[in-house]
C-alpha positions in Angstrom: -21.9 -3.6 31.2 -23.3 -0.4 32.6 -21.8 1.2 35.7 -23.7 1.4 39.0 -22.9 3.9 41.8 -21.8 1.1 44.1 -19.3 -0.1 41.4 -17.4 3.2 41.3 -14.2 3.5 43.2 -14.1 5.9 46.2 -10.5 7.1 45.5 -10.7 10.4 43.6 -7.5 9.5 41.6 -9.0 6.3 40.4 -12.2 8.2 39.4 -10.1 10.7 37.4 -8.3 7.8 35.7 -11.6 6.1 34.9 -13.1 9.3 33.4 -10.1 9.9 31.2 -10.1 6.3 30.0 -13.9 6.5 29.2 -13.4 9.9 27.5 -10.6 8.4 25.3 -12.8 5.4 24.5 -15.7 7.7 23.6 -13.5 9.7 21.3 -12.3 6.5 19.6 -15.9 5.3 19.1 -17.0 8.7 17.8 -14.1 8.6 15.3 -15.1 5.2 14.1 -18.7 6.3 13.6 -17.6 9.4 11.6 -15.2 7.3 9.6 -17.9 4.8 8.7 -20.3 7.6 7.8 -17.6 9.2 5.6 -17.0 5.8 3.8 -20.7 5.5 3.1 -21.8 9.0 2.4 -18.7 11.3 2.2 -15.8 12.2 0.0 -12.6 10.3 0.5 -10.2 13.0 -0.9 -7.0 13.7 1.0 -6.3 16.9 -0.9 -3.9 19.1 1.1 -5.7 22.3 0.3 -8.9 21.3 2.0 -6.9 20.5 5.2 -4.4 23.3 5.1 -6.7 26.2 4.2 -7.5 26.8 7.9 -3.8 26.3 8.8 -2.7 29.5 7.3 -4.1 31.4 10.2 -1.9 29.4 12.6 1.2 30.5 10.7 2.6 27.0 10.4 3.7 27.4 6.8 6.1 29.8 5.3 3.8 32.0 3.2 6.6 33.1 1.0 7.3 29.5 -0.1 5.3 27.5 -2.6 2.8 25.1 -1.0 3.5 21.4 -1.2 1.9 19.3 -3.9 -0.6 16.6 -2.9 1.1 13.9 -0.9 -1.1 11.3 -2.5 -2.4 10.7 -6.0 -5.1 13.4 -5.9 -4.5 16.7 -7.6 -3.5 19.5 -5.3 -5.7 22.6 -5.2 -3.8 25.5 -3.7 -5.2 27.7 -1.0 -6.2 31.2 -2.2 -3.2 32.8 -0.5 -0.9 30.6 -2.6 -2.8 30.2 -5.8 -1.1 31.4 -8.9 -2.8 31.7 -12.2 -1.5 29.2 -14.7 -2.4 28.2 -18.1 -5.0 25.6 -18.5 -3.8 22.3 -19.9 -5.7 22.3 -23.2 -4.7 20.9 -26.6 -5.5 23.7 -29.0 -4.4 22.0 -32.2 -1.0 20.3 -31.6 -2.2 16.9 -33.0 0.3 14.0 -33.0 2.5 13.9 -36.1 2.7 10.1 -36.2 -1.1 9.8 -36.9 -2.0 9.2 -40.6 -3.5 12.2 -42.4 -6.6 11.7 -44.6 -7.2 14.8 -46.8 -10.6 16.0 -48.1 -10.7 18.9 -50.5 -13.8 21.0 -50.5 -14.2 23.0 -53.7 -16.5 26.0 -54.1 -19.8 25.3 -56.0 -18.4 27.3 -59.0 -15.1 28.8 -59.9 -16.5 31.4 -62.4 -15.9 35.0 -61.5 -19.2 36.5 -60.4 -18.2 39.8 -62.1 -16.9 38.9 -65.6 -17.7 35.1 -65.7 -14.1 34.3 -66.3 -12.3 31.3 -64.9 -10.9 31.9 -61.4 -7.4 30.7 -60.4 -6.3 29.1 -57.2 -4.3 31.6 -55.2 -4.0 29.8 -51.8 -5.7 27.6 -49.3 -6.7 27.2 -45.7 -6.0 24.0 -43.8 -7.5 22.8 -40.6 -6.9 19.5 -38.8 -9.2 17.6 -36.4 -9.1 14.2 -34.8 -11.3 11.7 -36.6 -12.0 8.0 -36.2 -12.7 5.4 -38.8 -15.2 2.9 -37.3 -13.7 -0.4 -36.2 -14.1 -3.2 -38.7 -14.3 -6.9 -37.8 -13.2 -8.9 -40.8 -12.4 -12.5 -41.8 -8.9 -13.2 -42.7 -8.9 -15.9 -45.5 -5.5 -17.6 -45.8 -5.1 -19.2 -49.2 -2.2 -21.7 -49.7 -1.9 -22.8 -53.4 -0.8 -26.3 -54.2 1.7 -27.0 -57.0 2.5 -30.2 -58.8 4.7 -31.1 -61.8 2.9 -32.1 -65.1 5.9 -34.0 -66.4 6.4 -36.4 -63.5 4.8 -37.6 -60.4 6.9 -35.6 -58.0 5.7 -34.3 -54.6 3.1 -31.6 -54.2 4.5 -28.3 -53.1 2.6 -26.0 -50.7 3.6 -23.3 -48.3 3.3 -24.3 -44.6 0.3 -22.9 -42.7 1.3 -19.9 -40.5 1.3 -20.7 -36.8 -1.6 -19.4 -34.7 -2.1 -19.1 -31.0 -5.3 -21.2 -31.2 -4.7 -23.8 -34.0 -7.9 -24.3 -35.9 -9.7 -21.7 -33.8 -12.0 -18.9 -34.9 -9.6 -16.0 -34.2 -6.2 -14.8 -35.3 -3.5 -14.0 -32.8 -4.0 -10.3 -33.3 -7.7 -10.6 -32.5 -7.0 -12.5 -29.3 -4.6 -9.7 -28.4 -7.3 -7.2 -29.0 -9.7 -9.0 -26.5 -6.9 -9.3 -23.9 -6.1 -5.6 -24.1 -9.7 -4.6 -23.9 -10.1 -6.6 -20.6 -6.8 -6.3 -18.8 -5.5 -2.9 -20.0 -8.8 -1.0 -20.6 -10.8 -3.0 -18.0 -13.8 -4.1 -20.2 -15.3 -7.4 -19.0 -15.5 -10.4 -21.3 -19.3 -10.3 -21.0 -19.3 -6.7 -22.2 -17.1 -7.7 -25.1 -19.4 -10.4 -26.2 -22.1 -7.8 -26.5 -19.9 -5.5 -28.5 -19.0 -8.3 -30.9 -22.7 -9.2 -31.2 -23.2 -5.6 -32.4 -21.0 -6.6 -35.4 -23.0 -9.7 -36.0 -20.3 -12.0 -34.4 -21.7 -14.3 -31.7 -19.0 -15.8 -29.5 -19.7 -17.0 -26.0 -17.8 -15.7 -23.0 -16.3 -19.1 -22.2 -14.6 -19.1 -25.6 -13.1 -15.7 -24.9 -11.9 -17.0 -21.5 -10.2 -20.0 -23.1 -8.4 -17.6 -25.5 -7.2 -15.6 -22.6 -5.9 -18.7 -20.8 -4.0 -19.7 -24.0 -2.5 -16.3 -24.4 -1.4 -16.3 -20.7 0.2 -19.7 -21.1 2.2 -18.6 -24.1 3.4 -15.5 -22.2 4.2 -17.1 -18.9 7.9 -17.4 -19.6 8.1 -13.7 -20.5 6.2 -12.8 -17.3 8.6 -14.7 -15.1 11.6 -13.2 -16.8 10.2 -9.7 -16.2 9.7 -10.5 -12.5 13.3 -11.9 -12.2 14.7 -8.9 -14.1 12.9 -6.4 -11.8 14.2 -8.2 -8.7 17.7 -7.8 -10.0 17.7 -4.0 -9.5 17.6 -4.2 -5.7 14.9 -1.6 -5.2 11.3 -2.7 -5.2 7.9 -1.4 -4.4 5.5 -4.0 -3.0 1.7 -3.8 -2.2 -1.2 -6.1 -2.1 -5.0 -6.1 -2.7 -7.7 -8.7 -2.2 -9.1 -10.5 -5.3 -12.4 -12.6 -5.0 -12.3 -15.9 -6.9 -15.0 -18.5 -7.4 -14.9 -21.4 -5.0 -16.4 -24.4 -6.9 -18.8 -26.5 -4.8 -19.5 -23.8 -2.2 -21.6 -21.5 -4.4 -19.7 -18.4 -3.4 -16.4 -16.6 -3.8 -13.4 -16.7 -1.5 -10.8 -14.0 -1.0 -7.3 -14.5 -2.6 -4.7 -11.8 -3.2 -2.9 -9.9 -5.9 0.6 -8.8 -4.9 2.1 -6.1 -6.9 5.9 -5.8 -7.4 7.0 -2.5 -9.1 10.1 -0.7 -10.1 10.7 2.8 -11.4 14.0 4.8 -11.2 13.0 7.6 -13.5 12.8 10.0 -10.5 16.6 9.9 -10.2 17.7 8.8 -13.7 18.4 5.3 -12.5 18.6 2.1 -14.5 15.3 0.3 -13.4 12.5 0.9 -16.0 8.9 1.6 -15.0 7.4 -1.9 -14.6 4.9 -3.9 -12.6 4.3 -7.6 -12.0 1.2 -8.9 -10.3 1.5 -12.2 -8.4 -1.7 -14.1 -7.8 -1.7 -15.9 -4.4 -4.1 -17.6 -2.0 -3.1 -15.6 1.0 -1.5 -12.4 2.1 0.6 -13.8 5.0 4.3 -13.8 5.8 5.0 -17.1 4.1 3.5 -15.9 0.9 5.5 -12.7 0.5 8.7 -14.5 1.7 8.4 -17.1 -1.0 7.9 -14.3 -3.6 11.0 -12.5 -2.4 13.1 -15.5 -1.7 15.8 -14.5 -4.3 15.6 -10.8 -3.7 18.1 -8.7 -1.9 17.8 -5.0 -1.4 15.3 -2.3 -0.4 11.5 -2.9 -0.3 9.2 0.1 -0.2 6.1 -1.0 1.7 3.2 0.2 3.8 2.7 -0.7 7.5 1.3 -4.2 7.0 2.6 -6.5 9.7 3.6 -9.3 7.3 6.4 -7.2 5.9 7.8 -6.6 9.4 7.6 -10.3 10.2 9.3 -11.2 6.9 12.2 -8.8 7.6 12.7 -10.2 11.1 12.8 -13.8 9.9 16.1 -15.5 10.2 16.0 -16.6 6.6 15.7 -13.1 5.4 18.0 -11.5 7.9 20.2 -8.9 6.3 18.7 -9.5 2.8 15.9 -7.0 2.9 15.7 -3.4 4.2 12.1 -2.0 4.7 11.4 1.6 3.7 8.0 2.7 4.9 5.5 5.0 3.2 5.3 8.5 4.5 1.9 8.9 2.8 0.4 6.1 4.9 1.7 7.8 8.0 0.2 11.1 6.8 -3.1 9.3 6.0 -3.6 8.4 9.7 -3.4 12.1 10.6 -5.8 13.0 7.8 -8.4 10.6 9.3 -7.9 12.1 12.8 -8.3 15.6 11.4 -11.5 14.6 9.5 -13.1 13.1 12.7 -11.8 15.4 15.4 -10.5 18.6 13.7 -7.3 18.2 15.8 -5.0 21.2 15.4 -2.0 19.0 16.0 -3.1 16.5 13.2 -3.4 19.6 11.0 0.1 20.7 12.0 1.6 17.3 11.1 -0.1 17.3 7.7 1.4 20.8 7.1 4.9 19.7 8.1 4.8 16.6 5.8 3.5 18.9 3.1 6.6 21.0 3.4 8.7 17.8 2.9 6.8 17.1 -0.3 7.4 20.6 -1.6 11.1 19.8 -1.5 10.6 16.4 -3.2 8.7 18.0 -6.1 11.7 20.4 -6.6 14.3 17.6 -6.8 12.3 15.0 -8.7 14.3 14.0 -11.8 17.7 15.0 -10.4 20.5 12.5 -9.9 20.7 10.5 -6.7 23.7 12.4 -5.2 21.9 15.8 -5.7 18.7 14.5 -4.2 20.6 13.2 -1.1 22.4 16.5 -0.6 19.2 18.5 -0.7 17.4 16.1 1.6 20.3 16.3 4.1 20.3 20.1 4.0 16.6 20.9 3.9 14.4 17.8 4.6 16.3 16.3 7.5 15.9 19.3 9.8 12.1 19.3 9.0 11.8 15.6 9.9 13.8 15.9 13.1 11.6 18.8 14.2 8.5 16.7 13.4 9.8 13.8 15.5 10.4 16.1 18.4 6.9 17.4 18.2 5.4 13.9 18.0 7.3 12.8 21.1 6.4 15.9 23.0 2.6 15.6 22.3 2.5 11.8 22.8 3.2 12.1 26.5 0.3 14.4 27.2 -2.7 12.6 25.6 -4.9 9.6 26.4 -3.7 6.2 25.2 -7.3 5.6 24.0 -7.4 8.5 21.6 -7.2 8.1 17.8 -4.4 10.7 17.7 -2.0 8.5 19.8 -2.4 5.7 17.4 -1.4 7.9 14.5 1.6 9.2 16.5 2.7 5.7 17.6 2.4 4.4 14.0 4.8 7.0 12.8 7.3 6.8 15.7 7.5 3.0 15.7 8.5 3.1 12.0 10.6 6.2 12.1 13.9 4.7 10.8 12.0 3.2 7.8 10.1 6.5 7.2 13.3 8.5 7.1 15.5 6.1 5.2 15.1 8.2 2.0 17.0 11.0 3.6 20.3 9.1 3.4 19.8 7.6 -0.1 18.9 9.6 -3.1 17.7 6.5 -4.9 14.8 5.9 -2.5 11.4 7.4 -2.5 9.5 8.7 0.6 6.3 6.8 -0.3 4.8 3.9 -2.2 2.7 6.0 -4.6 4.3 4.3 -7.6 3.0 0.8 -6.7 -0.3 2.2 -5.5 -1.0 3.8 -8.9 -0.2 0.5 -10.7 -2.5 -1.5 -8.4 -5.4 0.9 -8.9 -6.2 -0.7 -12.2 -6.6 -4.1 -10.5 -9.1 -2.5 -8.1 -11.2 -1.0 -10.9 -11.0 -4.3 -12.9 -12.2 -6.4 -10.0 -15.0 -3.9 -9.4 -16.1 -4.3 -13.0 -15.7 -8.1 -13.1 -16.8 -8.8 -9.5 -14.3 -11.8 -9.4 -11.6 -13.4 -11.4 -13.2 -16.7 -12.1 -11.3 -19.6 -10.5 -7.7 -19.6 -9.5 -6.6 -20.3 -13.1 -8.5 -17.1 -14.0 -6.5 -15.2 -11.3 -3.2 -16.5 -12.8 -4.3 -15.5 -16.3 -5.3 -12.0 -15.0 -1.9 -11.6 -13.3 0.2 -12.5 -16.3 -1.7 -10.4 -18.9 -2.3 -7.4 -16.7 1.5 -7.4 -15.7 2.7 -7.2 -19.3 0.0 -4.8 -20.5 0.3 -2.3 -17.7 4.1 -2.4 -18.0 3.7 -1.5 -21.7 1.4 1.5 -20.6 4.0 2.6 -18.1 6.6 2.7 -20.9 4.3 4.8 -23.1 3.8 1.8 -25.5 0.4 1.1 -27.1 -0.5 -2.2 -25.3 -2.4 -3.7 -28.3 0.4 -3.1 -30.7 2.9 -4.5 -28.2 0.9 -7.6 -27.3 0.0 -8.5 -30.8 3.6 -8.3 -32.0 4.9 -10.2 -28.9 2.4 -13.1 -29.4 3.1 -13.3 -33.1 6.8 -13.5 -32.5 6.4 -16.2 -29.9 3.8 -18.3 -31.7 5.8 -18.2 -35.0 9.0 -19.1 -33.3 10.7 -15.9 -34.6 11.8 -15.2 -31.0 13.3 -18.1 -29.2 13.2 -18.8 -25.4 16.8 -17.5 -25.0 15.7 -14.2 -26.7 12.7 -13.4 -24.5 14.6 -10.4 -23.0 14.1 -8.7 -26.4 10.3 -8.8 -25.7 10.4 -7.0 -22.4 8.4 -3.8 -22.9 11.3 -1.4 -22.4 13.6 -3.4 -24.7 10.9 -3.8 -27.3 10.3 -0.1 -27.3 14.0 0.7 -27.6 14.3 -1.6 -30.6 11.3 -0.1 -32.3 12.7 3.4 -31.8 16.1 2.3 -33.2 14.3 0.9 -36.3 12.4 4.2 -36.8 15.6 6.2 -36.5 17.4 3.9 -39.0 14.4 4.3 -41.5 14.5 8.1 -41.2 18.3 8.1 -41.8 17.8 5.9 -45.0 15.0 8.2 -46.2 17.2 11.3 -45.6 20.1 9.7 -47.5 
């Protein structure tokens, strides 16, 4: 509703208050417009160099110190004042030793001496290596099982039993089904695209058949998937995040929004016991009840963002004392990045610089033991965070409650204890980058596929993507891993009480032990 002169108060103090409120509202609306324009037309990078380049003139950073790395997953481009020339990361010939070598020898057209016509002798050679690829071959595996009978009597016919297959009597071997699953859930190629690739080899298989194969593989692997989730919850330190997942809604002719929750562990930053792993949980909602049911048996620390469902869960009587929330410093920083992009606020720039100094310390202590990390954080990081809190509190009292900056400040101060929990425990991280990286593949996959089919398709996606992405996190080839795991489970070679052997990190350790034993035998 527009204001009329007769509606305005006559008291000057009330007029000033109204003007300040309208100015704050205008700033908020302007920030929203700029944010929407940026989402549609602009870059979304949060690289620190682009924000801090102007900050050098304000002398808020110690020029003698190295600049902080990016406080998100983007690469960090250093300002000119800090940039040091470093070698480019190029592979100039160090090809992996484990790859098979295929030699080709190129002889001269003639080995007769051009001077005396005598036969020349080989005196040396030059060797060069380059990556090559043999074209993929789709083949048909014919399994022949001879039958034997006795000529002297009418005894029973003897024949070897047929090997077990994931899809009995189907068109594909277990290894081929593993290949399809890896292409979709590890390398994010849709089933529709794979039907086109197979058609290029002259193999025509419809998409629904591939989908049934994926469902069968997920059903076989469900026990391993649940075991991995239970094992991860046993370490007491968990990263949790969520992302929407559209699924088909039969009968309504459209999709509806469900959720993928990601549970992740990774203690490599402090040499801890928890392996790098991720489990995706498909759910109909992203509410408090859903995450409470998923973490019903978990006790420990949860690294989370500022989503309200986590706060409600931690405050619930059923979860009282079981879960401690550690908030993400990057999400707090991200709010100030948005403010800086829309308003060019010097204070937002200052906060970004101060958080960057914290991450410079984190980069230096990454990989050290927990006690060492805690000692450095107490000595160096804690004073920086205390000074930052003092600045936030001082600035908060002097700005409009309608401004975008006050929202960023309030977000940080309201979660201060969770944002600084990492200072007192070297096992904790200051952010949730680990789980955000693992959930990124889900975002790319749903963009490619548009939706996950029905709810059963969401369950299938969650199971297969969890195991395959965990294999990738452990530097294991996902296709080799999945094909071997499925073969072991289908054949009965691995029993239900031995499923822990098939967890990606245990599977990798067993393979490495076998390789070392083989090398020792060869050396002997």
